[in-house]
Structure formats: structure tokens, C-alpha cells
N, CA, C and O atoms as a Maestro MAE file, in Angstrom:
{
 s_m_m2io_version
 :::
 2.0.0
}

f_m_ct {
 s_m_title
 :::
 protein
 m_atom[288] {
  # First column is atom index #
  i_m_mmod_type
  r_m_x_coord
  r_m_y_coord
  r_m_z_coord
  i_m_residue_number
  s_m_chain_name
  s_m_pdb_residue_name
  s_m_pdb_atom_name
  i_m_atomic_number
  :::
  1 25 101.860 95.254 122.614 1 A "UNK " " N  " 7
  2 3 102.845 95.168 121.563 1 A "UNK " " CA " 6
  3 2 102.133 95.281 120.222 1 A "UNK " " C  " 6
  4 15 100.977 94.885 120.067 1 A "UNK " " O  " 8
  5 25 102.850 95.825 119.278 2 A "UNK " " N  " 7
  6 3 102.288 96.012 117.939 2 A "UNK " " CA " 6
  7 2 103.294 95.511 116.904 2 A "UNK " " C  " 6
  8 15 104.499 95.721 117.040 2 A "UNK " " O  " 8
  9 25 102.783 94.852 115.878 3 A "UNK " " N  " 7
  10 3 103.655 94.337 114.813 3 A "UNK " " CA " 6
  11 2 104.150 95.496 113.960 3 A "UNK " " C  " 6
  12 15 103.362 96.271 113.417 3 A "UNK " " O  " 8
  13 25 105.463 95.597 113.853 4 A "UNK " " N  " 7
  14 3 106.077 96.620 113.023 4 A "UNK " " CA " 6
  15 2 106.167 96.136 111.576 4 A "UNK " " C  " 6
  16 15 105.817 96.864 110.647 4 A "UNK " " O  " 8
  17 25 106.637 94.908 111.395 5 A "UNK " " N  " 7
  18 3 106.675 94.280 110.076 5 A "UNK " " CA " 6
  19 2 106.870 92.791 110.251 5 A "UNK " " C  " 6
  20 15 107.144 92.311 111.351 5 A "UNK " " O  " 8
  21 25 106.724 92.057 109.147 6 A "UNK " " N  " 7
  22 3 107.039 90.621 109.132 6 A "UNK " " CA " 6
  23 2 107.823 90.319 107.871 6 A "UNK " " C  " 6
  24 15 107.578 90.905 106.816 6 A "UNK " " O  " 8
  25 25 108.764 89.404 107.990 7 A "UNK " " N  " 7
  26 3 109.619 89.070 106.861 7 A "UNK " " CA " 6
  27 2 110.246 87.695 107.040 7 A "UNK " " C  " 6
  28 15 110.340 87.175 108.152 7 A "UNK " " O  " 8
  29 25 110.671 87.123 105.928 8 A "UNK " " N  " 7
  30 3 111.428 85.870 105.930 8 A "UNK " " CA " 6
  31 2 112.931 86.140 105.880 8 A "UNK " " C  " 6
  32 15 113.732 85.213 105.997 8 A "UNK " " O  " 8
  33 25 113.311 87.397 105.708 9 A "UNK " " N  " 7
  34 3 114.706 87.779 105.518 9 A "UNK " " CA " 6
  35 2 115.402 87.988 106.863 9 A "UNK " " C  " 6
  36 15 115.134 88.979 107.543 9 A "UNK " " O  " 8
  37 25 116.295 87.068 107.261 10 A "UNK " " N  " 7
  38 3 116.967 87.205 108.556 10 A "UNK " " CA " 6
  39 2 117.896 88.421 108.613 10 A "UNK " " C  " 6
  40 15 118.129 88.965 109.693 10 A "UNK " " O  " 8
  41 25 118.420 88.849 107.482 11 A "UNK " " N  " 7
  42 3 119.292 90.034 107.498 11 A "UNK " " CA " 6
  43 2 118.485 91.305 107.744 11 A "UNK " " C  " 6
  44 15 118.981 92.229 108.388 11 A "UNK " " O  " 8
  45 25 117.264 91.367 107.248 12 A "UNK " " N  " 7
  46 3 116.405 92.529 107.503 12 A "UNK " " CA " 6
  47 2 116.050 92.613 108.982 12 A "UNK " " C  " 6
  48 15 116.001 93.704 109.550 12 A "UNK " " O  " 8
  49 25 115.805 91.475 109.600 13 A "UNK " " N  " 7
  50 3 115.493 91.454 111.030 13 A "UNK " " CA " 6
  51 2 116.705 91.895 111.839 13 A "UNK " " C  " 6
  52 15 116.571 92.691 112.768 13 A "UNK " " O  " 8
  53 25 117.879 91.390 111.500 14 A "UNK " " N  " 7
  54 3 119.098 91.767 112.222 14 A "UNK " " CA " 6
  55 2 119.397 93.255 112.066 14 A "UNK " " C  " 6
  56 15 119.757 93.924 113.035 14 A "UNK " " O  " 8
  57 25 119.251 93.763 110.870 15 A "UNK " " N  " 7
  58 3 119.506 95.178 110.606 15 A "UNK " " CA " 6
  59 2 118.515 96.060 111.353 15 A "UNK " " C  " 6
  60 15 118.904 97.043 111.983 15 A "UNK " " O  " 8
  61 25 117.235 95.710 111.281 16 A "UNK " " N  " 7
  62 3 116.205 96.489 111.969 16 A "UNK " " CA " 6
  63 2 116.404 96.428 113.478 16 A "UNK " " C  " 6
  64 15 116.244 97.440 114.161 16 A "UNK " " O  " 8
  65 25 116.747 95.270 114.002 17 A "UNK " " N  " 7
  66 3 116.981 95.135 115.444 17 A "UNK " " CA " 6
  67 2 118.132 96.019 115.897 17 A "UNK " " C  " 6
  68 15 118.032 96.701 116.917 17 A "UNK " " O  " 8
  69 25 119.218 96.008 115.145 18 A "UNK " " N  " 7
  70 3 120.379 96.832 115.493 18 A "UNK " " CA " 6
  71 2 120.038 98.320 115.413 18 A "UNK " " C  " 6
  72 15 120.430 99.104 116.278 18 A "UNK " " O  " 8
  73 25 119.314 98.692 114.382 19 A "UNK " " N  " 7
  74 3 118.936 100.096 114.217 19 A "UNK " " CA " 6
  75 2 118.023 100.561 115.349 19 A "UNK " " C  " 6
  76 15 118.235 101.632 115.918 19 A "UNK " " O  " 8
  77 25 117.016 99.763 115.676 20 A "UNK " " N  " 7
  78 3 116.097 100.128 116.746 20 A "UNK " " CA " 6
  79 2 116.801 100.157 118.099 20 A "UNK " " C  " 6
  80 15 116.518 101.017 118.933 20 A "UNK " " O  " 8
  81 25 117.706 99.228 118.311 21 A "UNK " " N  " 7
  82 3 118.483 99.224 119.550 21 A "UNK " " CA " 6
  83 2 119.303 100.504 119.671 21 A "UNK " " C  " 6
  84 15 119.392 101.098 120.746 21 A "UNK " " O  " 8
  85 25 119.898 100.918 118.564 22 A "UNK " " N  " 7
  86 3 120.671 102.157 118.549 22 A "UNK " " CA " 6
  87 2 119.821 103.384 118.821 22 A "UNK " " C  " 6
  88 15 120.327 104.390 119.319 22 A "UNK " " O  " 8
  89 25 118.543 103.315 118.503 23 A "UNK " " N  " 7
  90 3 117.608 104.420 118.748 23 A "UNK " " CA " 6
  91 2 116.999 104.337 120.147 23 A "UNK " " C  " 6
  92 15 116.232 105.212 120.551 23 A "UNK " " O  " 8
  93 25 117.347 103.276 120.885 24 A "UNK " " N  " 7
  94 3 116.794 103.110 122.229 24 A "UNK " " CA " 6
  95 2 115.381 102.569 122.248 24 A "UNK " " C  " 6
  96 15 114.653 102.756 123.223 24 A "UNK " " O  " 8
  97 25 114.988 101.897 121.174 25 A "UNK " " N  " 7
  98 3 113.642 101.327 121.053 25 A "UNK " " CA " 6
  99 2 113.737 99.822 121.261 25 A "UNK " " C  " 6
  100 15 114.453 99.128 120.539 25 A "UNK " " O  " 8
  101 25 113.020 99.337 122.239 26 A "UNK " " N  " 7
  102 3 113.019 97.900 122.514 26 A "UNK " " CA " 6
  103 2 112.138 97.189 121.505 26 A "UNK " " C  " 6
  104 15 110.995 97.584 121.272 26 A "UNK " " O  " 8
  105 25 112.681 96.136 120.908 27 A "UNK " " N  " 7
  106 3 111.901 95.343 119.959 27 A "UNK " " CA " 6
  107 2 112.003 93.875 120.332 27 A "UNK " " C  " 6
  108 15 112.899 93.470 121.072 27 A "UNK " " O  " 8
  109 25 111.089 93.097 119.819 28 A "UNK " " N  " 7
  110 3 111.027 91.673 120.107 28 A "UNK " " CA " 6
  111 2 110.651 90.945 118.824 28 A "UNK " " C  " 6
  112 15 109.689 91.319 118.154 28 A "UNK " " O  " 8
  113 25 111.404 89.912 118.481 29 A "UNK " " N  " 7
  114 3 111.124 89.131 117.279 29 A "UNK " " CA " 6
  115 2 110.338 87.892 117.686 29 A "UNK " " C  " 6
  116 15 110.788 87.095 118.509 29 A "UNK " " O  " 8
  117 25 109.163 87.745 117.098 30 A "UNK " " N  " 7
  118 3 108.319 86.589 117.388 30 A "UNK " " CA " 6
  119 2 108.408 85.572 116.249 30 A "UNK " " C  " 6
  120 15 108.774 85.909 115.123 30 A "UNK " " O  " 8
  121 25 108.073 84.347 116.559 31 A "UNK " " N  " 7
  122 3 108.038 83.231 115.602 31 A "UNK " " CA " 6
  123 2 109.440 82.757 115.204 31 A "UNK " " C  " 6
  124 15 109.603 82.112 114.168 31 A "UNK " " O  " 8
  125 25 110.436 83.069 116.011 32 A "UNK " " N  " 7
  126 3 111.812 82.657 115.696 32 A "UNK " " CA " 6
  127 2 111.953 81.141 115.728 32 A "UNK " " C  " 6
  128 15 112.663 80.567 114.903 32 A "UNK " " O  " 8
  129 25 111.297 80.503 116.654 33 A "UNK " " N  " 7
  130 3 111.466 79.057 116.819 33 A "UNK " " CA " 6
  131 2 110.472 78.234 116.000 33 A "UNK " " C  " 6
  132 15 110.333 77.031 116.220 33 A "UNK " " O  " 8
  133 25 109.795 78.866 115.077 34 A "UNK " " N  " 7
  134 3 108.866 78.145 114.209 34 A "UNK " " CA " 6
  135 2 109.611 77.249 113.225 34 A "UNK " " C  " 6
  136 15 109.001 76.386 112.595 34 A "UNK " " O  " 8
  137 25 110.929 77.444 113.085 35 A "UNK " " N  " 7
  138 3 111.698 76.615 112.149 35 A "UNK " " CA " 6
  139 2 111.618 75.140 112.523 35 A "UNK " " C  " 6
  140 15 111.760 74.280 111.654 35 A "UNK " " O  " 8
  141 25 111.396 74.832 113.790 36 A "UNK " " N  " 7
  142 3 111.261 73.441 114.202 36 A "UNK " " CA " 6
  143 2 110.022 72.808 113.565 36 A "UNK " " C  " 6
  144 15 110.005 71.609 113.287 36 A "UNK " " O  " 8
  145 25 109.005 73.606 113.339 37 A "UNK " " N  " 7
  146 3 107.777 73.102 112.722 37 A "UNK " " CA " 6
  147 2 107.844 73.101 111.207 37 A "UNK " " C  " 6
  148 15 107.228 72.258 110.554 37 A "UNK " " O  " 8
  149 25 108.592 74.046 110.643 38 A "UNK " " N  " 7
  150 3 108.629 74.181 109.189 38 A "UNK " " CA " 6
  151 2 109.796 73.446 108.541 38 A "UNK " " C  " 6
  152 15 109.884 73.399 107.314 38 A "UNK " " O  " 8
  153 25 110.681 72.878 109.330 39 A "UNK " " N  " 7
  154 3 111.800 72.136 108.770 39 A "UNK " " CA " 6
  155 2 112.987 73.009 108.399 39 A "UNK " " C  " 6
  156 15 113.787 72.622 107.547 39 A "UNK " " O  " 8
  157 25 113.118 74.153 109.004 40 A "UNK " " N  " 7
  158 3 114.256 75.068 108.819 40 A "UNK " " CA " 6
  159 2 114.412 75.581 107.391 40 A "UNK " " C  " 6
  160 15 115.533 75.836 106.953 40 A "UNK " " O  " 8
  161 25 113.315 75.736 106.660 41 A "UNK " " N  " 7
  162 3 113.418 76.237 105.286 41 A "UNK " " CA " 6
  163 2 113.140 77.731 105.183 41 A "UNK " " C  " 6
  164 15 113.287 78.318 104.112 41 A "UNK " " O  " 8
  165 25 112.738 78.348 106.293 42 A "UNK " " N  " 7
  166 3 112.500 79.792 106.298 42 A "UNK " " CA " 6
  167 2 111.225 80.231 105.606 42 A "UNK " " C  " 6
  168 15 111.135 81.365 105.136 42 A "UNK " " O  " 8
  169 25 110.242 79.355 105.535 43 A "UNK " " N  " 7
  170 3 108.999 79.685 104.834 43 A "UNK " " CA " 6
  171 2 108.070 80.559 105.667 43 A "UNK " " C  " 6
  172 15 107.298 81.340 105.111 43 A "UNK " " O  " 8
  173 25 108.132 80.439 106.976 44 A "UNK " " N  " 7
  174 3 107.244 81.217 107.838 44 A "UNK " " CA " 6
  175 2 107.921 82.526 108.234 44 A "UNK " " C  " 6
  176 15 109.050 82.514 108.724 44 A "UNK " " O  " 8
  177 25 107.251 83.638 108.032 45 A "UNK " " N  " 7
  178 3 107.870 84.929 108.362 45 A "UNK " " CA " 6
  179 2 107.964 85.155 109.864 45 A "UNK " " C  " 6
  180 15 107.145 84.668 110.642 45 A "UNK " " O  " 8
  181 25 108.990 85.911 110.246 46 A "UNK " " N  " 7
  182 3 109.151 86.337 111.634 46 A "UNK " " CA " 6
  183 2 108.513 87.708 111.775 46 A "UNK " " C  " 6
  184 15 108.502 88.490 110.825 46 A "UNK " " O  " 8
  185 25 107.978 88.007 112.963 47 A "UNK " " N  " 7
  186 3 107.330 89.294 113.206 47 A "UNK " " CA " 6
  187 2 108.181 90.137 114.145 47 A "UNK " " C  " 6
  188 15 108.601 89.670 115.204 47 A "UNK " " O  " 8
  189 25 108.433 91.385 113.750 48 A "UNK " " N  " 7
  190 3 109.136 92.342 114.591 48 A "UNK " " CA " 6
  191 2 108.087 93.137 115.351 48 A "UNK " " C  " 6
  192 15 107.242 93.796 114.746 48 A "UNK " " O  " 8
  193 25 108.142 93.074 116.678 49 A "UNK " " N  " 7
  194 3 107.164 93.721 117.532 49 A "UNK " " CA " 6
  195 2 107.824 94.846 118.324 49 A "UNK " " C  " 6
  196 15 108.987 94.750 118.716 49 A "UNK " " O  " 8
  197 25 107.062 95.910 118.550 50 A "UNK " " N  " 7
  198 3 107.498 97.018 119.404 50 A "UNK " " CA " 6
  199 2 106.318 97.410 120.301 50 A "UNK " " C  " 6
  200 15 105.174 97.042 120.034 50 A "UNK " " O  " 8
  201 25 106.610 98.148 121.347 51 A "UNK " " N  " 7
  202 3 105.541 98.644 122.221 51 A "UNK " " CA " 6
  203 2 104.655 99.588 121.426 51 A "UNK " " C  " 6
  204 15 105.128 100.291 120.532 51 A "UNK " " O  " 8
  205 25 103.376 99.602 121.750 52 A "UNK " " N  " 7
  206 3 102.421 100.474 121.060 52 A "UNK " " CA " 6
  207 2 102.890 101.922 121.050 52 A "UNK " " C  " 6
  208 15 102.777 102.610 120.035 52 A "UNK " " O  " 8
  209 25 103.414 102.380 122.172 53 A "UNK " " N  " 7
  210 3 103.845 103.776 122.292 53 A "UNK " " CA " 6
  211 2 105.080 104.091 121.447 53 A "UNK " " C  " 6
  212 15 105.338 105.256 121.145 53 A "UNK " " O  " 8
  213 25 105.846 103.064 121.063 54 A "UNK " " N  " 7
  214 3 107.073 103.265 120.290 54 A "UNK " " CA " 6
  215 2 106.884 103.025 118.790 54 A "UNK " " C  " 6
  216 15 107.820 103.221 118.015 54 A "UNK " " O  " 8
  217 25 105.688 102.604 118.373 55 A "UNK " " N  " 7
  218 3 105.470 102.214 116.981 55 A "UNK " " CA " 6
  219 2 105.825 103.326 115.985 55 A "UNK " " C  " 6
  220 15 106.582 103.089 115.044 55 A "UNK " " O  " 8
  221 25 105.296 104.513 116.180 56 A "UNK " " N  " 7
  222 3 105.529 105.609 115.230 56 A "UNK " " CA " 6
  223 2 107.009 105.960 115.135 56 A "UNK " " C  " 6
  224 15 107.539 106.172 114.044 56 A "UNK " " O  " 8
  225 25 107.664 106.019 116.280 57 A "UNK " " N  " 7
  226 3 109.093 106.346 116.288 57 A "UNK " " CA " 6
  227 2 109.926 105.241 115.638 57 A "UNK " " C  " 6
  228 15 110.882 105.524 114.915 57 A "UNK " " O  " 8
  229 25 109.564 103.997 115.893 58 A "UNK " " N  " 7
  230 3 110.279 102.865 115.304 58 A "UNK " " CA " 6
  231 2 110.115 102.843 113.790 58 A "UNK " " C  " 6
  232 15 111.086 102.654 113.058 58 A "UNK " " O  " 8
  233 25 108.904 103.034 113.331 59 A "UNK " " N  " 7
  234 3 108.643 103.050 111.888 59 A "UNK " " CA " 6
  235 2 109.392 104.192 111.217 59 A "UNK " " C  " 6
  236 15 109.983 104.005 110.154 59 A "UNK " " O  " 8
  237 25 109.372 105.371 111.828 60 A "UNK " " N  " 7
  238 3 110.080 106.521 111.263 60 A "UNK " " CA " 6
  239 2 111.581 106.265 111.203 60 A "UNK " " C  " 6
  240 15 112.238 106.662 110.241 60 A "UNK " " O  " 8
  241 25 112.124 105.613 112.211 61 A "UNK " " N  " 7
  242 3 113.560 105.315 112.234 61 A "UNK " " CA " 6
  243 2 113.937 104.355 111.101 61 A "UNK " " C  " 6
  244 15 114.956 104.545 110.437 61 A "UNK " " O  " 8
  245 25 113.124 103.342 110.887 62 A "UNK " " N  " 7
  246 3 113.414 102.385 109.814 62 A "UNK " " CA " 6
  247 2 113.272 103.044 108.440 62 A "UNK " " C  " 6
  248 15 114.113 102.841 107.565 62 A "UNK " " O  " 8
  249 25 112.228 103.819 108.254 63 A "UNK " " N  " 7
  250 3 112.029 104.495 106.965 63 A "UNK " " CA " 6
  251 2 113.142 105.505 106.688 63 A "UNK " " C  " 6
  252 15 113.601 105.626 105.553 63 A "UNK " " O  " 8
  253 25 113.575 106.226 107.716 64 A "UNK " " N  " 7
  254 3 114.636 107.220 107.548 64 A "UNK " " CA " 6
  255 2 115.969 106.579 107.164 64 A "UNK " " C  " 6
  256 15 116.840 107.235 106.592 64 A "UNK " " O  " 8
  257 25 116.118 105.305 107.480 65 A "UNK " " N  " 7
  258 3 117.347 104.593 107.155 65 A "UNK " " CA " 6
  259 2 117.193 103.665 105.954 65 A "UNK " " C  " 6
  260 15 118.026 102.786 105.731 65 A "UNK " " O  " 8
  261 25 116.136 103.862 105.192 66 A "UNK " " N  " 7
  262 3 115.967 103.130 103.946 66 A "UNK " " CA " 6
  263 2 115.448 101.722 104.048 66 A "UNK " " C  " 6
  264 15 115.529 100.965 103.080 66 A "UNK " " O  " 8
  265 25 114.913 101.344 105.204 67 A "UNK " " N  " 7
  266 3 114.357 100.001 105.361 67 A "UNK " " CA " 6
  267 2 112.854 100.048 105.128 67 A "UNK " " C  " 6
  268 15 112.086 100.332 106.047 67 A "UNK " " O  " 8
  269 25 112.441 99.771 103.907 68 A "UNK " " N  " 7
  270 3 111.021 99.788 103.553 68 A "UNK " " CA " 6
  271 2 110.483 98.363 103.685 68 A "UNK " " C  " 6
  272 15 110.438 97.609 102.712 68 A "UNK " " O  " 8
  273 25 110.080 98.012 104.892 69 A "UNK " " N  " 7
  274 3 109.642 96.652 105.199 69 A "UNK " " CA " 6
  275 2 108.152 96.575 105.464 69 A "UNK " " C  " 6
  276 15 107.669 95.565 105.974 69 A "UNK " " O  " 8
  277 25 107.419 97.618 105.128 70 A "UNK " " N  " 7
  278 3 106.025 97.723 105.512 70 A "UNK " " CA " 6
  279 2 105.110 97.368 104.354 70 A "UNK " " C  " 6
  280 15 105.393 97.692 103.201 70 A "UNK " " O  " 8
  281 25 104.012 96.701 104.673 71 A "UNK " " N  " 7
  282 3 103.050 96.248 103.658 71 A "UNK " " CA " 6
  283 2 102.131 97.350 103.182 71 A "UNK " " C  " 6
  284 15 101.614 97.272 102.067 71 A "UNK " " O  " 8
  285 25 101.908 98.372 103.985 72 A "UNK " " N  " 7
  286 3 100.950 99.414 103.606 72 A "UNK " " CA " 6
  287 2 101.571 100.562 102.845 72 A "UNK " " C  " 6
  288 15 100.873 101.503 102.468 72 A "UNK " " O  " 8
  :::
 }
 m_bond[287] {
  # First column is bond index #
  i_m_from
  i_m_to
  i_m_order
  :::
  1 1 2 1
  2 2 3 1
  3 3 4 2
  4 3 5 1
  5 5 6 1
  6 6 7 1
  7 7 8 2
  8 7 9 1
  9 9 10 1
  10 10 11 1
  11 11 12 2
  12 11 13 1
  13 13 14 1
  14 14 15 1
  15 15 16 2
  16 15 17 1
  17 17 18 1
  18 18 19 1
  19 19 20 2
  20 19 21 1
  21 21 22 1
  22 22 23 1
  23 23 24 2
  24 23 25 1
  25 25 26 1
  26 26 27 1
  27 27 28 2
  28 27 29 1
  29 29 30 1
  30 30 31 1
  31 31 32 2
  32 31 33 1
  33 33 34 1
  34 34 35 1
  35 35 36 2
  36 35 37 1
  37 37 38 1
  38 38 39 1
  39 39 40 2
  40 39 41 1
  41 41 42 1
  42 42 43 1
  43 43 44 2
  44 43 45 1
  45 45 46 1
  46 46 47 1
  47 47 48 2
  48 47 49 1
  49 49 50 1
  50 50 51 1
  51 51 52 2
  52 51 53 1
  53 53 54 1
  54 54 55 1
  55 55 56 2
  56 55 57 1
  57 57 58 1
  58 58 59 1
  59 59 60 2
  60 59 61 1
  61 61 62 1
  62 62 63 1
  63 63 64 2
  64 63 65 1
  65 65 66 1
  66 66 67 1
  67 67 68 2
  68 67 69 1
  69 69 70 1
  70 70 71 1
  71 71 72 2
  72 71 73 1
  73 73 74 1
  74 74 75 1
  75 75 76 2
  76 75 77 1
  77 77 78 1
  78 78 79 1
  79 79 80 2
  80 79 81 1
  81 81 82 1
  82 82 83 1
  83 83 84 2
  84 83 85 1
  85 85 86 1
  86 86 87 1
  87 87 88 2
  88 87 89 1
  89 89 90 1
  90 90 91 1
  91 91 92 2
  92 91 93 1
  93 93 94 1
  94 94 95 1
  95 95 96 2
  96 95 97 1
  97 97 98 1
  98 98 99 1
  99 99 100 2
  100 99 101 1
  101 101 102 1
  102 102 103 1
  103 103 104 2
  104 103 105 1
  105 105 106 1
  106 106 107 1
  107 107 108 2
  108 107 109 1
  109 109 110 1
  110 110 111 1
  111 111 112 2
  112 111 113 1
  113 113 114 1
  114 114 115 1
  115 115 116 2
  116 115 117 1
  117 117 118 1
  118 118 119 1
  119 119 120 2
  120 119 121 1
  121 121 122 1
  122 122 123 1
  123 123 124 2
  124 123 125 1
  125 125 126 1
  126 126 127 1
  127 127 128 2
  128 127 129 1
  129 129 130 1
  130 130 131 1
  131 131 132 2
  132 131 133 1
  133 133 134 1
  134 134 135 1
  135 135 136 2
  136 135 137 1
  137 137 138 1
  138 138 139 1
  139 139 140 2
  140 139 141 1
  141 141 142 1
  142 142 143 1
  143 143 144 2
  144 143 145 1
  145 145 146 1
  146 146 147 1
  147 147 148 2
  148 147 149 1
  149 149 150 1
  150 150 151 1
  151 151 152 2
  152 151 153 1
  153 153 154 1
  154 154 155 1
  155 155 156 2
  156 155 157 1
  157 157 158 1
  158 158 159 1
  159 159 160 2
  160 159 161 1
  161 161 162 1
  162 162 163 1
  163 163 164 2
  164 163 165 1
  165 165 166 1
  166 166 167 1
  167 167 168 2
  168 167 169 1
  169 169 170 1
  170 170 171 1
  171 171 172 2
  172 171 173 1
  173 173 174 1
  174 174 175 1
  175 175 176 2
  176 175 177 1
  177 177 178 1
  178 178 179 1
  179 179 180 2
  180 179 181 1
  181 181 182 1
  182 182 183 1
  183 183 184 2
  184 183 185 1
  185 185 186 1
  186 186 187 1
  187 187 188 2
  188 187 189 1
  189 189 190 1
  190 190 191 1
  191 191 192 2
  192 191 193 1
  193 193 194 1
  194 194 195 1
  195 195 196 2
  196 195 197 1
  197 197 198 1
  198 198 199 1
  199 199 200 2
  200 199 201 1
  201 201 202 1
  202 202 203 1
  203 203 204 2
  204 203 205 1
  205 205 206 1
  206 206 207 1
  207 207 208 2
  208 207 209 1
  209 209 210 1
  210 210 211 1
  211 211 212 2
  212 211 213 1
  213 213 214 1
  214 214 215 1
  215 215 216 2
  216 215 217 1
  217 217 218 1
  218 218 219 1
  219 219 220 2
  220 219 221 1
  221 221 222 1
  222 222 223 1
  223 223 224 2
  224 223 225 1
  225 225 226 1
  226 226 227 1
  227 227 228 2
  228 227 229 1
  229 229 230 1
  230 230 231 1
  231 231 232 2
  232 231 233 1
  233 233 234 1
  234 234 235 1
  235 235 236 2
  236 235 237 1
  237 237 238 1
  238 238 239 1
  239 239 240 2
  240 239 241 1
  241 241 242 1
  242 242 243 1
  243 243 244 2
  244 243 245 1
  245 245 246 1
  246 246 247 1
  247 247 248 2
  248 247 249 1
  249 249 250 1
  250 250 251 1
  251 251 252 2
  252 251 253 1
  253 253 254 1
  254 254 255 1
  255 255 256 2
  256 255 257 1
  257 257 258 1
  258 258 259 1
  259 259 260 2
  260 259 261 1
  261 261 262 1
  262 262 263 1
  263 263 264 2
  264 263 265 1
  265 265 266 1
  266 266 267 1
  267 267 268 2
  268 267 269 1
  269 269 270 1
  270 270 271 1
  271 271 272 2
  272 271 273 1
  273 273 274 1
  274 274 275 1
  275 275 276 2
  276 275 277 1
  277 277 278 1
  278 278 279 1
  279 279 280 2
  280 279 281 1
  281 281 282 1
  282 282 283 1
  283 283 284 2
  284 283 285 1
  285 285 286 1
  286 286 287 1
  287 287 288 2
  :::
 }
}
């Protein structure tokens, strides 16, 4: 698995998940349950993960739909 992006914005994660699902790309959100440790304030970012083989296609799909969530 490879990290596609990380963010504190739950709407960005939901939007990206729906978009990737529509493209047939399986994604997995990590660190969702960290809120128990942080006190539910949303300070710790969640990581969107995809299979290594799907990374380029997933990134292109998000960029083509205006989701600029990448650090580089």
C-alpha cells in the first residue's frame, strides 16, 4: 500500500473515497480511530492509502477532478 495523501479534512476524505470508488480503485483510510487518543479534536491527519499498482491512476483521477491534496 502507498499513501496517496493525508489530511485533517473529513470532507476531502469522503470526496476522494467516493471518486476513487467510482473509478474502481480500492482505497483504505488509516488512522481513523486515532480520535480516541487525540480527544476527537481532529488534530491528527488521516492517511488515504491505495495499492502500489493503483497509485498513478488514483492520483491522476483526483487531480483531474480538482482535488489537489498532494504535498509535492
